[in-house]
Biotite code that builds the C-alpha atoms (Angstrom):
import biotite.structure as struc

atoms = struc.array([
    struc.Atom([-7.959, 88.425, -14.886], chain_id="A", res_id=1, res_name="MET", atom_name="CA", element="C"),
    struc.Atom([-5.287, 90.621, -16.519], chain_id="A", res_id=2, res_name="TYR", atom_name="CA", element="C"),
    struc.Atom([-4.223, 87.734, -18.793], chain_id="A", res_id=3, res_name="PHE", atom_name="CA", element="C"),
    struc.Atom([-7.826, 87.073, -19.842], chain_id="A", res_id=4, res_name="ARG", atom_name="CA", element="C"),
    struc.Atom([-8.275, 90.732, -20.637], chain_id="A", res_id=5, res_name="LEU", atom_name="CA", element="C"),
    struc.Atom([-5.159, 90.695, -22.859], chain_id="A", res_id=6, res_name="LYS", atom_name="CA", element="C"),
    struc.Atom([-6.393, 87.639, -24.693], chain_id="A", res_id=7, res_name="VAL", atom_name="CA", element="C"),
    struc.Atom([-9.825, 89.150, -25.337], chain_id="A", res_id=8, res_name="ILE", atom_name="CA", element="C"),
    struc.Atom([-8.246, 92.388, -26.636], chain_id="A", res_id=9, res_name="VAL", atom_name="CA", element="C"),
    struc.Atom([-5.924, 90.461, -28.954], chain_id="A", res_id=10, res_name="LEU", atom_name="CA", element="C"),
    struc.Atom([-8.758, 88.290, -30.274], chain_id="A", res_id=11, res_name="LEU", atom_name="CA", element="C"),
    struc.Atom([-10.809, 91.418, -30.989], chain_id="A", res_id=12, res_name="LEU", atom_name="CA", element="C"),
    struc.Atom([-7.840, 92.982, -32.819], chain_id="A", res_id=13, res_name="LEU", atom_name="CA", element="C"),
    struc.Atom([-7.375, 89.782, -34.815], chain_id="A", res_id=14, res_name="PHE", atom_name="CA", element="C"),
    struc.Atom([-11.099, 89.716, -35.686], chain_id="A", res_id=15, res_name="LYS", atom_name="CA", element="C"),
    struc.Atom([-10.839, 93.320, -36.823], chain_id="A", res_id=16, res_name="GLY", atom_name="CA", element="C"),
    struc.Atom([-7.891, 92.387, -39.078], chain_id="A", res_id=17, res_name="LEU", atom_name="CA", element="C"),
    struc.Atom([-9.908, 89.594, -40.691], chain_id="A", res_id=18, res_name="LEU", atom_name="CA", element="C"),
    struc.Atom([-12.901, 91.891, -41.099], chain_id="A", res_id=19, res_name="THR", atom_name="CA", element="C"),
    struc.Atom([-10.775, 94.543, -42.744], chain_id="A", res_id=20, res_name="HIS", atom_name="CA", element="C"),
    struc.Atom([-9.248, 91.999, -45.139], chain_id="A", res_id=21, res_name="GLN", atom_name="CA", element="C"),
    struc.Atom([-12.704, 90.675, -46.045], chain_id="A", res_id=22, res_name="ALA", atom_name="CA", element="C"),
    struc.Atom([-13.936, 94.228, -46.703], chain_id="A", res_id=23, res_name="ALA", atom_name="CA", element="C"),
    struc.Atom([-11.071, 94.849, -49.159], chain_id="A", res_id=24, res_name="THR", atom_name="CA", element="C"),
    struc.Atom([-11.509, 91.486, -50.914], chain_id="A", res_id=25, res_name="ALA", atom_name="CA", element="C"),
    struc.Atom([-13.113, 93.189, -53.905], chain_id="A", res_id=26, res_name="GLN", atom_name="CA", element="C"),
    struc.Atom([-9.818, 94.996, -54.607], chain_id="A", res_id=27, res_name="ASP", atom_name="CA", element="C"),
    struc.Atom([-7.647, 91.920, -53.931], chain_id="A", res_id=28, res_name="ALA", atom_name="CA", element="C"),
    struc.Atom([-9.202, 88.458, -53.645], chain_id="A", res_id=29, res_name="ASP", atom_name="CA", element="C"),
    struc.Atom([-8.410, 86.558, -50.445], chain_id="A", res_id=30, res_name="THR", atom_name="CA", element="C"),
    struc.Atom([-6.843, 83.141, -50.848], chain_id="A", res_id=31, res_name="GLY", atom_name="CA", element="C"),
    struc.Atom([-5.790, 80.498, -48.368], chain_id="A", res_id=32, res_name="ASN", atom_name="CA", element="C"),
    struc.Atom([-2.413, 78.870, -47.632], chain_id="A", res_id=33, res_name="TRP", atom_name="CA", element="C"),
    struc.Atom([-2.315, 75.545, -45.740], chain_id="A", res_id=34, res_name="LEU", atom_name="CA", element="C"),
    struc.Atom([1.254, 74.994, -44.525], chain_id="A", res_id=35, res_name="MET", atom_name="CA", element="C"),
    struc.Atom([3.337, 72.326, -42.799], chain_id="A", res_id=36, res_name="TYR", atom_name="CA", element="C"),
    struc.Atom([6.861, 73.121, -41.559], chain_id="A", res_id=37, res_name="PHE", atom_name="CA", element="C"),
    struc.Atom([9.131, 70.449, -40.123], chain_id="A", res_id=38, res_name="GLY", atom_name="CA", element="C"),
    struc.Atom([12.538, 71.090, -38.613], chain_id="A", res_id=39, res_name="ASN", atom_name="CA", element="C"),
    struc.Atom([14.013, 67.880, -37.207], chain_id="A", res_id=40, res_name="GLN", atom_name="CA", element="C"),
    struc.Atom([17.313, 67.886, -35.279], chain_id="A", res_id=41, res_name="ALA", atom_name="CA", element="C"),
    struc.Atom([19.530, 64.981, -36.389], chain_id="A", res_id=42, res_name="ILE", atom_name="CA", element="C"),
    struc.Atom([22.101, 65.755, -33.652], chain_id="A", res_id=43, res_name="ASN", atom_name="CA", element="C"),
    struc.Atom([23.392, 68.858, -31.855], chain_id="A", res_id=44, res_name="ASP", atom_name="CA", element="C"),
    struc.Atom([24.687, 70.370, -35.136], chain_id="A", res_id=45, res_name="ARG", atom_name="CA", element="C"),
    struc.Atom([22.755, 68.919, -38.077], chain_id="A", res_id=46, res_name="TRP", atom_name="CA", element="C"),
    struc.Atom([19.039, 69.287, -38.889], chain_id="A", res_id=47, res_name="ASN", atom_name="CA", element="C"),
    struc.Atom([16.581, 68.318, -41.598], chain_id="A", res_id=48, res_name="TRP", atom_name="CA", element="C"),
    struc.Atom([14.104, 70.853, -42.957], chain_id="A", res_id=49, res_name="HIS", atom_name="CA", element="C"),
    struc.Atom([10.894, 69.628, -44.674], chain_id="A", res_id=50, res_name="ASN", atom_name="CA", element="C"),
    struc.Atom([7.979, 71.716, -45.830], chain_id="A", res_id=51, res_name="GLU", atom_name="CA", element="C"),
    struc.Atom([4.667, 71.427, -47.708], chain_id="A", res_id=52, res_name="ILE", atom_name="CA", element="C"),
    struc.Atom([2.453, 74.312, -48.687], chain_id="A", res_id=53, res_name="GLN", atom_name="CA", element="C"),
    struc.Atom([-0.859, 74.158, -50.554], chain_id="A", res_id=54, res_name="TYR", atom_name="CA", element="C"),
    struc.Atom([-1.980, 77.569, -51.796], chain_id="A", res_id=55, res_name="ARG", atom_name="CA", element="C"),
    struc.Atom([-5.452, 78.220, -53.127], chain_id="A", res_id=56, res_name="SER", atom_name="CA", element="C"),
    struc.Atom([-7.067, 81.217, -54.852], chain_id="A", res_id=57, res_name="TYR", atom_name="CA", element="C"),
    struc.Atom([-10.109, 80.817, -52.576], chain_id="A", res_id=58, res_name="ASN", atom_name="CA", element="C"),
    struc.Atom([-10.598, 79.059, -49.227], chain_id="A", res_id=59, res_name="PHE", atom_name="CA", element="C"),
    struc.Atom([-9.719, 75.648, -50.722], chain_id="A", res_id=60, res_name="ILE", atom_name="CA", element="C"),
    struc.Atom([-10.043, 73.827, -54.021], chain_id="A", res_id=61, res_name="GLY", atom_name="CA", element="C"),
    struc.Atom([-8.934, 76.392, -56.603], chain_id="A", res_id=62, res_name="ASP", atom_name="CA", element="C"),
    struc.Atom([-5.249, 75.497, -56.692], chain_id="A", res_id=63, res_name="THR", atom_name="CA", element="C"),
    struc.Atom([-2.785, 78.353, -57.017], chain_id="A", res_id=64, res_name="GLU", atom_name="CA", element="C"),
    struc.Atom([0.406, 76.534, -56.051], chain_id="A", res_id=65, res_name="GLN", atom_name="CA", element="C"),
    struc.Atom([1.837, 73.404, -54.455], chain_id="A", res_id=66, res_name="LEU", atom_name="CA", element="C"),
    struc.Atom([5.229, 73.941, -52.896], chain_id="A", res_id=67, res_name="LEU", atom_name="CA", element="C"),
    struc.Atom([7.551, 71.232, -51.554], chain_id="A", res_id=68, res_name="LEU", atom_name="CA", element="C"),
    struc.Atom([10.835, 72.165, -49.918], chain_id="A", res_id=69, res_name="ARG", atom_name="CA", element="C"),
    struc.Atom([13.556, 70.203, -48.114], chain_id="A", res_id=70, res_name="THR", atom_name="CA", element="C"),
    struc.Atom([17.135, 70.759, -47.005], chain_id="A", res_id=71, res_name="GLY", atom_name="CA", element="C"),
    struc.Atom([19.980, 69.883, -44.658], chain_id="A", res_id=72, res_name="ILE", atom_name="CA", element="C"),
    struc.Atom([21.260, 72.477, -42.215], chain_id="A", res_id=73, res_name="GLY", atom_name="CA", element="C"),
    struc.Atom([24.249, 72.885, -39.876], chain_id="A", res_id=74, res_name="TYR", atom_name="CA", element="C"),
    struc.Atom([24.407, 75.004, -36.733], chain_id="A", res_id=75, res_name="ASN", atom_name="CA", element="C"),
    struc.Atom([27.522, 77.170, -36.521], chain_id="A", res_id=76, res_name="LEU", atom_name="CA", element="C"),
    struc.Atom([26.883, 77.618, -32.798], chain_id="A", res_id=77, res_name="SER", atom_name="CA", element="C"),
    struc.Atom([24.807, 75.659, -30.238], chain_id="A", res_id=78, res_name="GLU", atom_name="CA", element="C"),
    struc.Atom([21.285, 75.429, -31.714], chain_id="A", res_id=79, res_name="ARG", atom_name="CA", element="C"),
    struc.Atom([21.716, 78.674, -33.585], chain_id="A", res_id=80, res_name="ASN", atom_name="CA", element="C"),
    struc.Atom([23.240, 80.412, -36.618], chain_id="A", res_id=81, res_name="ASN", atom_name="CA", element="C"),
    struc.Atom([22.053, 77.732, -38.986], chain_id="A", res_id=82, res_name="ASN", atom_name="CA", element="C"),
    struc.Atom([23.380, 77.353, -42.556], chain_id="A", res_id=83, res_name="LEU", atom_name="CA", element="C"),
    struc.Atom([21.157, 75.299, -44.846], chain_id="A", res_id=84, res_name="LEU", atom_name="CA", element="C"),
    struc.Atom([21.280, 74.008, -48.415], chain_id="A", res_id=85, res_name="LEU", atom_name="CA", element="C"),
    struc.Atom([17.972, 72.978, -49.912], chain_id="A", res_id=86, res_name="GLY", atom_name="CA", element="C"),
    struc.Atom([15.830, 72.126, -52.901], chain_id="A", res_id=87, res_name="TYR", atom_name="CA", element="C"),
    struc.Atom([12.294, 73.201, -53.762], chain_id="A", res_id=88, res_name="GLY", atom_name="CA", element="C"),
    struc.Atom([9.686, 71.977, -56.248], chain_id="A", res_id=89, res_name="TYR", atom_name="CA", element="C"),
    struc.Atom([6.898, 74.389, -57.073], chain_id="A", res_id=90, res_name="ILE", atom_name="CA", element="C"),
    struc.Atom([3.876, 73.524, -59.207], chain_id="A", res_id=91, res_name="HIS", atom_name="CA", element="C"),
    struc.Atom([1.835, 76.633, -60.142], chain_id="A", res_id=92, res_name="SER", atom_name="CA", element="C"),
    struc.Atom([-1.486, 77.095, -61.862], chain_id="A", res_id=93, res_name="GLN", atom_name="CA", element="C"),
    struc.Atom([-1.765, 80.773, -62.807], chain_id="A", res_id=94, res_name="PRO", atom_name="CA", element="C"),
    struc.Atom([-4.850, 82.143, -64.526], chain_id="A", res_id=95, res_name="TYR", atom_name="CA", element="C"),
    struc.Atom([-4.428, 83.353, -68.101], chain_id="A", res_id=96, res_name="LEU", atom_name="CA", element="C"),
    struc.Atom([-5.145, 86.939, -68.998], chain_id="A", res_id=97, res_name="THR", atom_name="CA", element="C"),
    struc.Atom([-8.825, 86.199, -69.788], chain_id="A", res_id=98, res_name="ASN", atom_name="CA", element="C"),
    struc.Atom([-9.260, 84.982, -66.190], chain_id="A", res_id=99, res_name="GLY", atom_name="CA", element="C"),
    struc.Atom([-11.166, 81.886, -67.300], chain_id="A", res_id=100, res_name="LEU", atom_name="CA", element="C"),
    struc.Atom([-8.481, 79.297, -68.021], chain_id="A", res_id=101, res_name="LYS", atom_name="CA", element="C"),
    struc.Atom([-5.329, 78.302, -66.211], chain_id="A", res_id=102, res_name="LYS", atom_name="CA", element="C"),
    struc.Atom([-1.816, 77.487, -67.298], chain_id="A", res_id=103, res_name="ALA", atom_name="CA", element="C"),
    struc.Atom([0.367, 74.917, -65.522], chain_id="A", res_id=104, res_name="LYS", atom_name="CA", element="C"),
    struc.Atom([4.055, 75.331, -64.836], chain_id="A", res_id=105, res_name="MET", atom_name="CA", element="C"),
    struc.Atom([6.724, 73.609, -62.763], chain_id="A", res_id=106, res_name="ASP", atom_name="CA", element="C"),
    struc.Atom([9.687, 75.323, -61.135], chain_id="A", res_id=107, res_name="GLU", atom_name="CA", element="C"),
    struc.Atom([12.758, 73.803, -59.542], chain_id="A", res_id=108, res_name="HIS", atom_name="CA", element="C"),
    struc.Atom([14.815, 75.759, -57.013], chain_id="A", res_id=109, res_name="ARG", atom_name="CA", element="C"),
    struc.Atom([18.098, 75.393, -55.240], chain_id="A", res_id=110, res_name="ILE", atom_name="CA", element="C"),
    struc.Atom([18.418, 77.660, -52.231], chain_id="A", res_id=111, res_name="PHE", atom_name="CA", element="C"),
    struc.Atom([20.905, 78.578, -49.520], chain_id="A", res_id=112, res_name="GLN", atom_name="CA", element="C"),
    struc.Atom([19.929, 80.276, -46.293], chain_id="A", res_id=113, res_name="GLN", atom_name="CA", element="C"),
    struc.Atom([21.248, 81.527, -42.967], chain_id="A", res_id=114, res_name="PHE", atom_name="CA", element="C"),
    struc.Atom([19.031, 81.744, -39.836], chain_id="A", res_id=115, res_name="ILE", atom_name="CA", element="C"),
    struc.Atom([19.843, 83.613, -36.630], chain_id="A", res_id=116, res_name="ASN", atom_name="CA", element="C"),
    struc.Atom([17.589, 83.394, -33.591], chain_id="A", res_id=117, res_name="ARG", atom_name="CA", element="C"),
    struc.Atom([17.665, 85.505, -30.414], chain_id="A", res_id=118, res_name="HIS", atom_name="CA", element="C"),
    struc.Atom([15.389, 86.856, -27.717], chain_id="A", res_id=119, res_name="THR", atom_name="CA", element="C"),
    struc.Atom([14.675, 90.332, -26.413], chain_id="A", res_id=120, res_name="LEU", atom_name="CA", element="C"),
    struc.Atom([12.950, 89.904, -23.093], chain_id="A", res_id=121, res_name="GLY", atom_name="CA", element="C"),
    struc.Atom([9.911, 87.713, -23.847], chain_id="A", res_id=122, res_name="ARG", atom_name="CA", element="C"),
    struc.Atom([10.120, 88.396, -27.590], chain_id="A", res_id=123, res_name="VAL", atom_name="CA", element="C"),
    struc.Atom([11.534, 85.583, -29.766], chain_id="A", res_id=124, res_name="TYR", atom_name="CA", element="C"),
    struc.Atom([13.129, 87.005, -32.926], chain_id="A", res_id=125, res_name="ILE", atom_name="CA", element="C"),
    struc.Atom([14.262, 85.184, -36.079], chain_id="A", res_id=126, res_name="GLN", atom_name="CA", element="C"),
    struc.Atom([16.193, 86.558, -39.038], chain_id="A", res_id=127, res_name="HIS", atom_name="CA", element="C"),
    struc.Atom([16.540, 84.596, -42.274], chain_id="A", res_id=128, res_name="ARG", atom_name="CA", element="C"),
    struc.Atom([18.593, 85.429, -45.355], chain_id="A", res_id=129, res_name="LEU", atom_name="CA", element="C"),
    struc.Atom([17.898, 83.208, -48.391], chain_id="A", res_id=130, res_name="ARG", atom_name="CA", element="C"),
    struc.Atom([19.283, 83.086, -51.936], chain_id="A", res_id=131, res_name="ALA", atom_name="CA", element="C"),
    struc.Atom([17.304, 81.185, -54.593], chain_id="A", res_id=132, res_name="GLU", atom_name="CA", element="C"),
    struc.Atom([18.430, 79.864, -57.958], chain_id="A", res_id=133, res_name="GLU", atom_name="CA", element="C"),
    struc.Atom([15.180, 79.414, -59.883], chain_id="A", res_id=134, res_name="ARG", atom_name="CA", element="C"),
    struc.Atom([14.871, 77.068, -62.894], chain_id="A", res_id=135, res_name="PHE", atom_name="CA", element="C"),
    struc.Atom([11.709, 78.224, -64.672], chain_id="A", res_id=136, res_name="LEU", atom_name="CA", element="C"),
    struc.Atom([10.103, 77.021, -67.935], chain_id="A", res_id=137, res_name="PRO", atom_name="CA", element="C"),
    struc.Atom([11.120, 80.307, -69.602], chain_id="A", res_id=138, res_name="ASP", atom_name="CA", element="C"),
    struc.Atom([14.614, 80.621, -68.149], chain_id="A", res_id=139, res_name="GLY", atom_name="CA", element="C"),
    struc.Atom([16.848, 80.968, -65.106], chain_id="A", res_id=140, res_name="PHE", atom_name="CA", element="C"),
    struc.Atom([16.517, 83.608, -62.389], chain_id="A", res_id=141, res_name="LYS", atom_name="CA", element="C"),
    struc.Atom([18.171, 84.495, -59.068], chain_id="A", res_id=142, res_name="ILE", atom_name="CA", element="C"),
    struc.Atom([16.297, 86.031, -56.160], chain_id="A", res_id=143, res_name="ARG", atom_name="CA", element="C"),
    struc.Atom([17.200, 87.136, -52.630], chain_id="A", res_id=144, res_name="GLY", atom_name="CA", element="C"),
    struc.Atom([14.885, 87.188, -49.593], chain_id="A", res_id=145, res_name="ARG", atom_name="CA", element="C"),
    struc.Atom([15.086, 88.721, -46.125], chain_id="A", res_id=146, res_name="TYR", atom_name="CA", element="C"),
    struc.Atom([12.624, 87.470, -43.455], chain_id="A", res_id=147, res_name="PHE", atom_name="CA", element="C"),
    struc.Atom([12.233, 88.722, -39.886], chain_id="A", res_id=148, res_name="VAL", atom_name="CA", element="C"),
    struc.Atom([9.629, 87.315, -37.515], chain_id="A", res_id=149, res_name="SER", atom_name="CA", element="C"),
    struc.Atom([8.498, 87.908, -33.913], chain_id="A", res_id=150, res_name="LEU", atom_name="CA", element="C"),
    struc.Atom([6.779, 85.473, -31.545], chain_id="A", res_id=151, res_name="ASN", atom_name="CA", element="C"),
    struc.Atom([5.502, 86.962, -28.248], chain_id="A", res_id=152, res_name="ILE", atom_name="CA", element="C"),
    struc.Atom([4.129, 84.511, -25.633], chain_id="A", res_id=153, res_name="PRO", atom_name="CA", element="C"),
    struc.Atom([1.120, 85.774, -23.668], chain_id="A", res_id=154, res_name="LEU", atom_name="CA", element="C"),
    struc.Atom([0.550, 83.361, -20.824], chain_id="A", res_id=155, res_name="ASN", atom_name="CA", element="C"),
    struc.Atom([4.048, 81.926, -20.356], chain_id="A", res_id=156, res_name="GLN", atom_name="CA", element="C"),
    struc.Atom([7.599, 83.193, -20.523], chain_id="A", res_id=157, res_name="SER", atom_name="CA", element="C"),
    struc.Atom([8.382, 81.180, -23.650], chain_id="A", res_id=158, res_name="THR", atom_name="CA", element="C"),
    struc.Atom([6.493, 79.528, -26.518], chain_id="A", res_id=159, res_name="VAL", atom_name="CA", element="C"),
    struc.Atom([6.061, 75.997, -25.156], chain_id="A", res_id=160, res_name="THR", atom_name="CA", element="C"),
    struc.Atom([3.282, 73.581, -24.178], chain_id="A", res_id=161, res_name="LYS", atom_name="CA", element="C"),
    struc.Atom([-0.114, 75.230, -23.565], chain_id="A", res_id=162, res_name="ASN", atom_name="CA", element="C"),
    struc.Atom([1.240, 78.679, -24.528], chain_id="A", res_id=163, res_name="SER", atom_name="CA", element="C"),
    struc.Atom([-0.744, 81.258, -26.486], chain_id="A", res_id=164, res_name="LEU", atom_name="CA", element="C"),
    struc.Atom([1.356, 83.684, -28.520], chain_id="A", res_id=165, res_name="TYR", atom_name="CA", element="C"),
    struc.Atom([1.229, 86.528, -31.031], chain_id="A", res_id=166, res_name="VAL", atom_name="CA", element="C"),
    struc.Atom([3.143, 86.058, -34.275], chain_id="A", res_id=167, res_name="SER", atom_name="CA", element="C"),
    struc.Atom([4.180, 88.590, -36.914], chain_id="A", res_id=168, res_name="ALA", atom_name="CA", element="C"),
    struc.Atom([6.614, 88.673, -39.810], chain_id="A", res_id=169, res_name="TYR", atom_name="CA", element="C"),
    struc.Atom([7.814, 90.689, -42.745], chain_id="A", res_id=170, res_name="ASN", atom_name="CA", element="C"),
    struc.Atom([9.594, 89.251, -45.807], chain_id="A", res_id=171, res_name="GLU", atom_name="CA", element="C"),
    struc.Atom([11.138, 91.240, -48.664], chain_id="A", res_id=172, res_name="LEU", atom_name="CA", element="C"),
    struc.Atom([11.978, 89.650, -52.044], chain_id="A", res_id=173, res_name="PHE", atom_name="CA", element="C"),
    struc.Atom([14.483, 91.211, -54.467], chain_id="A", res_id=174, res_name="VAL", atom_name="CA", element="C"),
    struc.Atom([15.472, 90.065, -57.955], chain_id="A", res_id=175, res_name="ASN", atom_name="CA", element="C"),
    struc.Atom([19.016, 89.968, -59.315], chain_id="A", res_id=176, res_name="ALA", atom_name="CA", element="C"),
    struc.Atom([17.678, 90.776, -62.777], chain_id="A", res_id=177, res_name="GLN", atom_name="CA", element="C"),
    struc.Atom([15.398, 93.594, -63.958], chain_id="A", res_id=178, res_name="ASP", atom_name="CA", element="C"),
    struc.Atom([12.669, 94.872, -61.614], chain_id="A", res_id=179, res_name="ASN", atom_name="CA", element="C"),
    struc.Atom([14.675, 94.770, -58.386], chain_id="A", res_id=180, res_name="LEU", atom_name="CA", element="C"),
    struc.Atom([11.552, 94.763, -56.162], chain_id="A", res_id=181, res_name="PHE", atom_name="CA", element="C"),
    struc.Atom([9.729, 91.413, -56.468], chain_id="A", res_id=182, res_name="ASP", atom_name="CA", element="C"),
    struc.Atom([7.285, 91.467, -53.522], chain_id="A", res_id=183, res_name="ARG", atom_name="CA", element="C"),
    struc.Atom([6.842, 92.055, -49.797], chain_id="A", res_id=184, res_name="ASN", atom_name="CA", element="C"),
    struc.Atom([4.830, 89.959, -47.337], chain_id="A", res_id=185, res_name="ARG", atom_name="CA", element="C"),
    struc.Atom([3.364, 91.304, -44.093], chain_id="A", res_id=186, res_name="VAL", atom_name="CA", element="C"),
    struc.Atom([1.706, 88.904, -41.599], chain_id="A", res_id=187, res_name="TYR", atom_name="CA", element="C"),
    struc.Atom([0.029, 88.919, -38.197], chain_id="A", res_id=188, res_name="ALA", atom_name="CA", element="C"),
    struc.Atom([-1.579, 85.983, -36.386], chain_id="A", res_id=189, res_name="GLY", atom_name="CA", element="C"),
    struc.Atom([-2.168, 83.991, -33.238], chain_id="A", res_id=190, res_name="LEU", atom_name="CA", element="C"),
    struc.Atom([-0.532, 80.689, -32.314], chain_id="A", res_id=191, res_name="GLY", atom_name="CA", element="C"),
    struc.Atom([-0.899, 77.924, -29.708], chain_id="A", res_id=192, res_name="TYR", atom_name="CA", element="C"),
    struc.Atom([1.704, 75.451, -28.460], chain_id="A", res_id=193, res_name="GLY", atom_name="CA", element="C"),
    struc.Atom([0.406, 71.903, -28.054], chain_id="A", res_id=194, res_name="PHE", atom_name="CA", element="C"),
    struc.Atom([3.859, 70.684, -27.061], chain_id="A", res_id=195, res_name="HIS", atom_name="CA", element="C"),
    struc.Atom([7.211, 72.324, -26.614], chain_id="A", res_id=196, res_name="ARG", atom_name="CA", element="C"),
    struc.Atom([8.013, 71.243, -30.200], chain_id="A", res_id=197, res_name="ALA", atom_name="CA", element="C"),
    struc.Atom([4.555, 71.366, -31.865], chain_id="A", res_id=198, res_name="ILE", atom_name="CA", element="C"),
    struc.Atom([2.451, 74.464, -32.456], chain_id="A", res_id=199, res_name="ARG", atom_name="CA", element="C"),
    struc.Atom([-0.209, 75.857, -34.807], chain_id="A", res_id=200, res_name="VAL", atom_name="CA", element="C"),
    struc.Atom([-0.871, 79.322, -36.121], chain_id="A", res_id=201, res_name="GLU", atom_name="CA", element="C"),
    struc.Atom([-3.672, 81.176, -37.924], chain_id="A", res_id=202, res_name="ALA", atom_name="CA", element="C"),
    struc.Atom([-3.309, 84.624, -39.361], chain_id="A", res_id=203, res_name="GLY", atom_name="CA", element="C"),
    struc.Atom([-3.641, 86.986, -42.281], chain_id="A", res_id=204, res_name="MET", atom_name="CA", element="C"),
    struc.Atom([-0.853, 87.886, -44.743], chain_id="A", res_id=205, res_name="MET", atom_name="CA", element="C"),
    struc.Atom([-0.876, 90.696, -47.297], chain_id="A", res_id=206, res_name="SER", atom_name="CA", element="C"),
    struc.Atom([1.413, 90.108, -50.257], chain_id="A", res_id=207, res_name="GLN", atom_name="CA", element="C"),
    struc.Atom([2.384, 93.422, -51.880], chain_id="A", res_id=208, res_name="ILE", atom_name="CA", element="C"),
    struc.Atom([3.585, 93.618, -55.500], chain_id="A", res_id=209, res_name="TYR", atom_name="CA", element="C"),
    struc.Atom([4.712, 96.620, -57.533], chain_id="A", res_id=210, res_name="SER", atom_name="CA", element="C"),
    struc.Atom([1.260, 96.763, -59.187], chain_id="A", res_id=211, res_name="ASN", atom_name="CA", element="C"),
    struc.Atom([-1.064, 95.700, -56.368], chain_id="A", res_id=212, res_name="GLY", atom_name="CA", element="C"),
    struc.Atom([-1.546, 93.280, -53.515], chain_id="A", res_id=213, res_name="HIS", atom_name="CA", element="C"),
    struc.Atom([-3.253, 90.037, -52.587], chain_id="A", res_id=214, res_name="ARG", atom_name="CA", element="C"),
    struc.Atom([-4.488, 88.836, -49.157], chain_id="A", res_id=215, res_name="ASN", atom_name="CA", element="C"),
    struc.Atom([-3.951, 85.292, -47.868], chain_id="A", res_id=216, res_name="GLN", atom_name="CA", element="C"),
    struc.Atom([-5.437, 83.503, -44.856], chain_id="A", res_id=217, res_name="LEU", atom_name="CA", element="C"),
    struc.Atom([-2.634, 81.336, -43.449], chain_id="A", res_id=218, res_name="GLN", atom_name="CA", element="C"),
    struc.Atom([-3.032, 78.152, -41.419], chain_id="A", res_id=219, res_name="LEU", atom_name="CA", element="C"),
    struc.Atom([0.318, 76.683, -40.315], chain_id="A", res_id=220, res_name="GLY", atom_name="CA", element="C"),
    struc.Atom([1.430, 73.565, -38.433], chain_id="A", res_id=221, res_name="PHE", atom_name="CA", element="C"),
    struc.Atom([5.004, 73.538, -37.008], chain_id="A", res_id=222, res_name="TYR", atom_name="CA", element="C"),
    struc.Atom([6.761, 70.335, -36.025], chain_id="A", res_id=223, res_name="ASN", atom_name="CA", element="C"),
    struc.Atom([10.170, 70.597, -34.348], chain_id="A", res_id=224, res_name="ASN", atom_name="CA", element="C"),
    struc.Atom([10.346, 67.136, -32.854], chain_id="A", res_id=225, res_name="LEU", atom_name="CA", element="C"),
    struc.Atom([13.927, 65.806, -33.117], chain_id="A", res_id=226, res_name="PRO", atom_name="CA", element="C"),
    struc.Atom([14.741, 62.611, -35.023], chain_id="A", res_id=227, res_name="LEU", atom_name="CA", element="C"),
    struc.Atom([16.867, 61.192, -32.248], chain_id="A", res_id=228, res_name="ARG", atom_name="CA", element="C"),
])
């Protein structure tokens, strides 16, 4: 009974978050991100990261961005403290200043990152530091990112098969060039584990810029099945 009550309260809070975001949509349109994240262990030390994200200005169909990322990582300790070298291809379709027509641009990125994972009681915590070298149509830029996330299981001690959990993250972006602050992302959502290595999440993210913000509904699929 206590668990059911917690789930109902959390669902009501999540519904309130969605309602609030919809109410503010006139100030910042709400888009949608459909995301796939794969992290496949090759052996005890090496892993392959693969990722696809389709981002839309509306629920679906009005393309904002297609992002493809991949990389090879190495664990400095047993299943933790992961160093990764990767490549990303990003196809963007930003609206022009008149808001009626779009431009098209392609970006290539090389990135390096470090991930540390640990637990605090039932709370699963992940920290990620990432450096990006961005090859843009109008030049070359360098950007740093710090990401921290929390997963809190509700009906089991860990996020595994048949587990319901709360997820939240914050990610800060900083530029190495002018305008140090690039953006900040704040997210909250609910997830469900179909398997110890497969889970899905749905939530709302607010992306904050120096001159405004934009809301994104996020639907994510996470696949951690090993290759071996």
